[in-house]
Short mmCIF file of the C-alpha atoms (twelve columns), coordinates in Angstrom:
data_MODEL
# 
_entry.id   MODEL 
# 
loop_
_atom_site.group_PDB 
_atom_site.id 
_atom_site.type_symbol 
_atom_site.label_atom_id 
_atom_site.label_alt_id 
_atom_site.label_comp_id 
_atom_site.label_asym_id 
_atom_site.label_seq_id 
_atom_site.Cartn_x 
_atom_site.Cartn_y 
_atom_site.Cartn_z 
_atom_site.pdbx_PDB_model_num 
ATOM 1   C CA . MET A 1   107.290 92.542 177.883 1 
ATOM 2   C CA . ASN A 2   104.699 89.888 178.442 1 
ATOM 3   C CA . LYS A 3   106.925 87.044 179.558 1 
ATOM 4   C CA . LEU A 4   110.438 86.519 180.827 1 
ATOM 5   C CA . SER A 5   111.503 82.912 180.327 1 
ATOM 6   C CA . LEU A 6   114.618 80.924 181.012 1 
ATOM 7   C CA . ILE A 7   115.968 78.116 178.854 1 
ATOM 8   C CA . VAL A 8   118.668 75.686 179.951 1 
ATOM 9   C CA . ALA A 9   119.912 72.137 179.496 1 
ATOM 10  C CA . MET A 10  121.154 70.631 182.731 1 
ATOM 11  C CA . ALA A 11  122.290 67.273 184.041 1 
ATOM 12  C CA . LYS A 12  120.860 65.514 187.107 1 
ATOM 13  C CA . ASN A 13  123.614 67.125 189.223 1 
ATOM 14  C CA . ARG A 14  122.674 70.564 187.744 1 
ATOM 15  C CA . THR A 15  125.791 70.735 185.512 1 
ATOM 16  C CA . ILE A 16  125.260 73.150 182.609 1 
ATOM 17  C CA . GLY A 17  128.784 73.610 181.311 1 
ATOM 18  C CA . PHE A 18  132.394 72.520 181.239 1 
ATOM 19  C CA . ASN A 19  135.268 74.702 179.985 1 
ATOM 20  C CA . ASN A 20  132.690 77.189 178.641 1 
ATOM 21  C CA . THR A 21  131.042 74.576 176.405 1 
ATOM 22  C CA . LEU A 22  128.089 72.198 176.678 1 
ATOM 23  C CA . PRO A 23  129.342 68.935 178.242 1 
ATOM 24  C CA . TRP A 24  127.195 66.783 175.899 1 
ATOM 25  C CA . ARG A 25  126.223 66.688 172.245 1 
ATOM 26  C CA . CYS A 26  122.483 66.702 171.721 1 
ATOM 27  C CA . PRO A 27  121.390 68.003 168.299 1 
ATOM 28  C CA . GLU A 28  117.663 67.802 169.141 1 
ATOM 29  C CA . ASP A 29  118.190 70.028 172.176 1 
ATOM 30  C CA . LEU A 30  119.886 72.644 169.969 1 
ATOM 31  C CA . GLN A 31  116.896 72.476 167.578 1 
ATOM 32  C CA . HIS A 32  114.520 72.817 170.558 1 
ATOM 33  C CA . PHE A 33  116.473 75.894 171.734 1 
ATOM 34  C CA . LYS A 34  116.344 77.433 168.261 1 
ATOM 35  C CA . LYS A 35  112.610 76.775 167.834 1 
ATOM 36  C CA . LEU A 36  111.746 78.403 171.185 1 
ATOM 37  C CA . THR A 37  114.067 81.416 170.947 1 
ATOM 38  C CA . MET A 38  113.649 82.277 167.232 1 
ATOM 39  C CA . GLY A 39  112.378 85.831 166.768 1 
ATOM 40  C CA . HIS A 40  112.971 86.764 170.409 1 
ATOM 41  C CA . HIS A 41  115.551 88.499 172.593 1 
ATOM 42  C CA . MET A 42  118.153 86.259 174.204 1 
ATOM 43  C CA . ILE A 43  119.803 87.641 177.334 1 
ATOM 44  C CA . MET A 44  123.169 86.118 178.213 1 
ATOM 45  C CA . GLY A 45  126.375 86.796 180.039 1 
ATOM 46  C CA . ARG A 46  129.577 87.720 178.216 1 
ATOM 47  C CA . LYS A 47  131.234 84.308 178.708 1 
ATOM 48  C CA . THR A 48  128.149 82.558 177.326 1 
ATOM 49  C CA . PHE A 49  128.215 84.873 174.308 1 
ATOM 50  C CA . TYR A 50  131.896 84.113 173.697 1 
ATOM 51  C CA . SER A 51  131.197 80.361 173.965 1 
ATOM 52  C CA . ILE A 52  128.595 80.743 171.172 1 
ATOM 53  C CA . GLY A 53  130.968 83.015 169.271 1 
ATOM 54  C CA . LYS A 54  128.521 85.145 167.311 1 
ATOM 55  C CA . PRO A 55  125.001 86.575 167.384 1 
ATOM 56  C CA . LEU A 56  122.564 83.805 166.447 1 
ATOM 57  C CA . PRO A 57  120.482 84.530 163.329 1 
ATOM 58  C CA . GLY A 58  116.826 85.515 163.730 1 
ATOM 59  C CA . ARG A 59  117.222 86.577 167.355 1 
ATOM 60  C CA . THR A 60  118.260 89.731 169.198 1 
ATOM 61  C CA . THR A 61  121.264 89.099 171.408 1 
ATOM 62  C CA . VAL A 62  121.656 91.117 174.615 1 
ATOM 63  C CA . VAL A 63  124.975 90.543 176.379 1 
ATOM 64  C CA . VAL A 64  125.278 91.434 180.067 1 
ATOM 65  C CA . SER A 65  128.743 92.620 181.117 1 
ATOM 66  C CA . ARG A 66  130.184 94.849 183.818 1 
ATOM 67  C CA . ASP A 67  132.722 96.097 181.232 1 
ATOM 68  C CA . LYS A 68  131.469 99.591 180.385 1 
ATOM 69  C CA . THR A 69  133.650 99.696 177.236 1 
ATOM 70  C CA . LEU A 70  132.447 96.388 175.770 1 
ATOM 71  C CA . LYS A 71  130.973 96.648 172.288 1 
ATOM 72  C CA . ILE A 72  129.978 93.570 170.283 1 
ATOM 73  C CA . LEU A 73  129.013 93.908 166.649 1 
ATOM 74  C CA . GLY A 74  125.420 92.809 166.083 1 
ATOM 75  C CA . CYS A 75  124.531 92.700 169.793 1 
ATOM 76  C CA . SER A 76  123.171 95.027 172.436 1 
ATOM 77  C CA . VAL A 77  125.299 95.296 175.569 1 
ATOM 78  C CA . ALA A 78  123.719 95.871 178.988 1 
ATOM 79  C CA . HIS A 79  125.583 96.421 182.245 1 
ATOM 80  C CA . SER A 80  123.039 94.741 184.522 1 
ATOM 81  C CA . LEU A 81  120.261 92.175 184.247 1 
ATOM 82  C CA . PRO A 82  117.520 94.822 184.781 1 
ATOM 83  C CA . GLU A 83  119.044 96.907 181.980 1 
ATOM 84  C CA . ALA A 84  119.080 93.836 179.706 1 
ATOM 85  C CA . VAL A 85  115.440 93.060 180.507 1 
ATOM 86  C CA . ALA A 86  114.532 96.701 179.750 1 
ATOM 87  C CA . LEU A 87  116.181 96.378 176.315 1 
ATOM 88  C CA . ALA A 88  113.849 93.437 175.599 1 
ATOM 89  C CA . ALA A 89  110.731 95.211 176.891 1 
ATOM 90  C CA . ARG A 90  108.895 95.216 173.557 1 
ATOM 91  C CA . ASP A 91  109.355 91.474 173.027 1 
ATOM 92  C CA . ASP A 92  106.343 89.314 173.971 1 
ATOM 93  C CA . GLN A 93  108.767 86.709 175.361 1 
ATOM 94  C CA . ALA A 94  112.446 87.229 176.145 1 
ATOM 95  C CA . PHE A 95  114.758 84.367 177.080 1 
ATOM 96  C CA . ILE A 96  117.488 84.150 179.702 1 
ATOM 97  C CA . VAL A 97  120.011 81.737 178.136 1 
ATOM 98  C CA . GLY A 98  122.874 81.668 180.655 1 
ATOM 99  C CA . GLY A 99  125.333 81.272 182.118 1 
ATOM 100 C CA . ALA A 100 125.211 80.275 185.757 1 
ATOM 101 C CA . ASP A 101 125.482 83.801 187.218 1 
ATOM 102 C CA . ILE A 102 122.782 85.223 184.923 1 
ATOM 103 C CA . TYR A 103 120.504 82.264 185.740 1 
ATOM 104 C CA . GLN A 104 121.057 82.917 189.466 1 
ATOM 105 C CA . GLN A 105 120.173 86.605 189.076 1 
ATOM 106 C CA . SER A 106 117.083 85.935 186.957 1 
ATOM 107 C CA . LEU A 107 115.505 83.031 188.822 1 
ATOM 108 C CA . ALA A 108 113.303 85.280 190.965 1 
ATOM 109 C CA . PHE A 109 111.924 87.124 187.915 1 
ATOM 110 C CA . VAL A 110 111.179 84.500 185.261 1 
ATOM 111 C CA . ASP A 111 107.629 83.226 184.638 1 
ATOM 112 C CA . THR A 112 108.536 80.089 182.681 1 
ATOM 113 C CA . MET A 113 111.502 77.717 182.669 1 
ATOM 114 C CA . TYR A 114 112.229 75.483 179.692 1 
ATOM 115 C CA . ILE A 115 114.609 72.882 181.066 1 
ATOM 116 C CA . THR A 116 116.147 70.045 179.103 1 
ATOM 117 C CA . GLU A 117 116.784 67.561 181.891 1 
ATOM 118 C CA . ILE A 118 119.720 65.338 180.935 1 
ATOM 119 C CA . GLN A 119 118.991 62.052 182.756 1 
ATOM 120 C CA . GLN A 120 122.510 61.453 184.072 1 
ATOM 121 C CA . GLU A 121 125.166 63.109 186.183 1 
ATOM 122 C CA . VAL A 122 127.780 64.975 184.173 1 
ATOM 123 C CA . ILE A 123 131.148 66.426 185.201 1 
ATOM 124 C CA . GLY A 124 131.228 70.186 184.811 1 
ATOM 125 C CA . ASP A 125 132.393 73.506 186.181 1 
ATOM 126 C CA . ALA A 126 129.159 75.519 185.839 1 
ATOM 127 C CA . TRP A 127 125.859 74.637 187.471 1 
ATOM 128 C CA . PHE A 128 122.258 75.749 187.332 1 
ATOM 129 C CA . PRO A 129 121.244 77.278 190.679 1 
ATOM 130 C CA . GLU A 130 119.084 75.411 193.175 1 
ATOM 131 C CA . PHE A 131 115.441 76.456 192.985 1 
ATOM 132 C CA . ASP A 132 112.386 75.746 195.113 1 
ATOM 133 C CA . ARG A 133 110.363 73.225 193.107 1 
ATOM 134 C CA . ASN A 134 107.313 74.081 195.248 1 
ATOM 135 C CA . GLU A 135 107.166 77.471 193.490 1 
ATOM 136 C CA . TRP A 136 106.882 75.830 190.068 1 
ATOM 137 C CA . GLN A 137 104.348 73.665 188.303 1 
ATOM 138 C CA . GLU A 138 105.412 71.232 185.621 1 
ATOM 139 C CA . VAL A 139 103.123 71.855 182.644 1 
ATOM 140 C CA . SER A 140 104.714 69.564 180.049 1 
ATOM 141 C CA . ARG A 141 107.329 66.834 179.741 1 
ATOM 142 C CA . GLU A 142 108.537 65.140 176.573 1 
ATOM 143 C CA . VAL A 143 110.798 62.107 177.030 1 
ATOM 144 C CA . ARG A 144 113.514 61.744 174.400 1 
ATOM 145 C CA . THR A 145 116.497 59.496 173.740 1 
ATOM 146 C CA . GLN A 146 119.330 59.486 171.243 1 
ATOM 147 C CA . THR A 147 122.061 57.012 170.366 1 
ATOM 148 C CA . GLU A 148 124.187 59.382 168.237 1 
ATOM 149 C CA . PRO A 149 126.394 61.384 168.563 1 
ATOM 150 C CA . GLN A 150 126.356 59.921 172.100 1 
ATOM 151 C CA . PRO A 151 123.776 57.813 173.974 1 
ATOM 152 C CA . LEU A 152 121.589 60.144 176.027 1 
ATOM 153 C CA . GLU A 153 118.170 60.228 177.637 1 
ATOM 154 C CA . TYR A 154 116.731 63.701 178.166 1 
ATOM 155 C CA . HIS A 155 113.381 65.306 178.877 1 
ATOM 156 C CA . PHE A 156 112.069 68.623 177.545 1 
ATOM 157 C CA . VAL A 157 110.258 70.017 180.596 1 
ATOM 158 C CA . THR A 158 108.300 73.246 180.893 1 
ATOM 159 C CA . TYR A 159 107.706 74.764 184.326 1 
ATOM 160 C CA . GLN A 160 105.392 77.702 185.074 1 
ATOM 161 C CA . ARG A 161 105.686 79.771 188.212 1 
ATOM 162 C CA . LYS A 162 102.739 79.104 190.549 1 
ATOM 163 C CA . ASP A 163 100.534 82.103 191.387 1 
# 
């Protein structure tokens, strides 16, 4: 594998989820996610997979679970993050897509982070882990706003790990 990336949408207070769903509605962010991950492996935890509900078309879904008996039609199942990464080894860029525990485990290994920064605090029950911003360089930022389906300001930000 050439690159291991992470993609997440998070609020100012690092909220990424509430009741196993996204705590905002942002169609452009979903399009951004699809555009970046299309044709690649997506590595996610079991709860994140169940929140999506099915394998997403055009991508290879790798679900990480400690349950040795888990089988999910249309997905690969790995029992650790390293095993999941190994399953994606032939992909030129694999994506860590959540949830909080998988993000925490992968933070030390990813080269690139694609973060949609929601410009407000949001109530949630799942958070993106703290990370040392000194280890990362912001390489792009696109400022966006929407009025529907809810008013929101958000930034598409790409961070690369510093050498």
